[in-house]
C-alpha positions as CSV (number, residue, x, y, z in Angstrom):
1,X,24.5,-4.9,-4.4
2,X,20.9,-3.9,-4.1
3,X,21.0,-0.6,-5.8
4,X,22.2,-1.9,-8.1
5,X,20.2,-4.8,-8.4
6,X,16.9,-2.3,-8.6
7,X,18.2,0.7,-11.0
8,X,19.2,-2.7,-13.1
9,X,16.4,-4.6,-13.1
10,X,18.4,-7.6,-12.4
11,X,15.2,-9.7,-10.3
12,X,17.6,-12.1,-10.2
13,X,20.9,-10.2,-8.0
14,X,17.5,-8.4,-5.8
15,X,15.9,-11.6,-4.8
16,X,19.6,-13.3,-4.5
17,X,21.0,-10.6,-1.9
18,X,18.2,-9.5,0.1
19,X,18.7,-12.1,2.8
20,X,22.9,-11.0,2.9
21,X,21.5,-7.5,2.9
22,X,19.5,-8.7,5.9
23,X,22.1,-10.6,7.5
24,X,25.0,-7.6,7.7
25,X,21.9,-5.9,9.0
26,X,20.5,-3.7,6.5
27,X,18.0,-2.2,8.2
28,X,14.1,-3.3,6.8
29,X,12.6,0.4,5.8
30,X,16.4,0.9,4.1
31,X,15.4,-2.0,1.7
32,X,12.1,-0.8,0.9
33,X,12.5,2.2,0.0
34,X,16.0,0.5,-2.1
35,X,13.0,-1.7,-3.4
36,X,10.1,1.0,-4.3
37,X,11.8,3.5,-5.0
38,X,15.6,3.4,-5.5
39,X,18.3,5.5,-4.4
40,X,17.4,7.9,-6.5
41,X,14.2,8.9,-4.6
42,X,14.6,9.5,-1.2
43,X,17.3,10.0,1.3
44,X,18.7,7.5,3.5
45,X,20.1,7.6,6.9
46,X,23.4,6.9,7.8
47,X,25.7,5.1,6.7
48,X,23.8,4.1,3.8
49,X,23.7,8.1,2.1
50,X,26.8,8.4,2.1
51,X,27.1,4.9,-0.5
52,X,23.8,6.1,-2.0
53,X,25.2,9.2,-3.4
54,X,28.4,7.6,-4.5
55,X,25.8,5.0,-6.3
56,X,23.9,7.5,-8.1
57,X,27.4,8.7,-10.0
58,X,28.6,4.7,-10.5
59,X,24.4,3.7,-11.9
60,X,24.9,7.1,-13.8
61,X,27.8,6.2,-15.7
62,X,29.3,9.3,-14.5
63,X,32.4,10.3,-12.6
64,X,31.8,10.5,-8.0
65,X,31.8,13.9,-7.6
66,X,35.1,15.2,-5.5
67,X,31.9,16.3,-2.2
68,X,30.9,13.0,-2.6
69,X,34.1,11.0,-2.6
70,X,35.6,13.2,0.3
71,X,32.8,12.2,1.9
72,X,32.4,9.0,1.6
73,X,36.4,8.4,1.9
74,X,35.9,10.1,5.1
75,X,32.6,7.4,6.3
76,X,34.2,4.2,5.3
77,X,37.9,4.9,4.4
78,X,39.6,4.7,1.1
79,X,39.5,0.7,1.2
80,X,35.4,1.4,1.8
81,X,35.0,3.6,-0.9
82,X,37.2,1.6,-3.6
83,X,35.1,-1.4,-3.3
84,X,31.9,0.3,-3.4
85,X,32.8,1.9,-6.0
86,X,34.8,-1.8,-7.8
87,X,30.6,-3.6,-6.3
88,X,29.2,-1.1,-8.2
89,X,30.5,-2.0,-11.7
90,X,30.7,-5.4,-11.0
91,X,27.1,-6.3,-10.4
92,X,26.2,-3.9,-13.2
93,X,28.6,-6.3,-15.4
94,X,27.1,-9.1,-13.7
95,X,23.1,-8.2,-14.2
96,X,23.5,-7.4,-18.1
97,X,25.0,-10.8,-18.2
98,X,21.7,-11.8,-15.9
99,X,19.6,-9.5,-19.0
100,X,21.5,-11.2,-22.3
101,X,20.6,-14.2,-20.8
102,X,17.0,-13.9,-19.5
103,X,18.0,-14.7,-15.9
104,X,15.1,-14.0,-13.7
């Protein structure tokens, strides 16, 4: 969610989900790296890098390369991989709605 919020410049979504990310165990340095440069500007420790590679494709509206899919499925399972892709699209939609209504 934070990667989508950063990429789509959805300030409300970012601020609404930081505490959830911390509670879920996302390290502060990963959150700060996302805030500073998004997913495109750096490598993250696993298990976050595999998700970042999936999100690079989904946020760019591109097909996810087969090797990236295989790595993500190996790391998160098929259901986890599908969840990353679906949630990326879901939160991109919410970000577009928030921007349309100028929710800051």
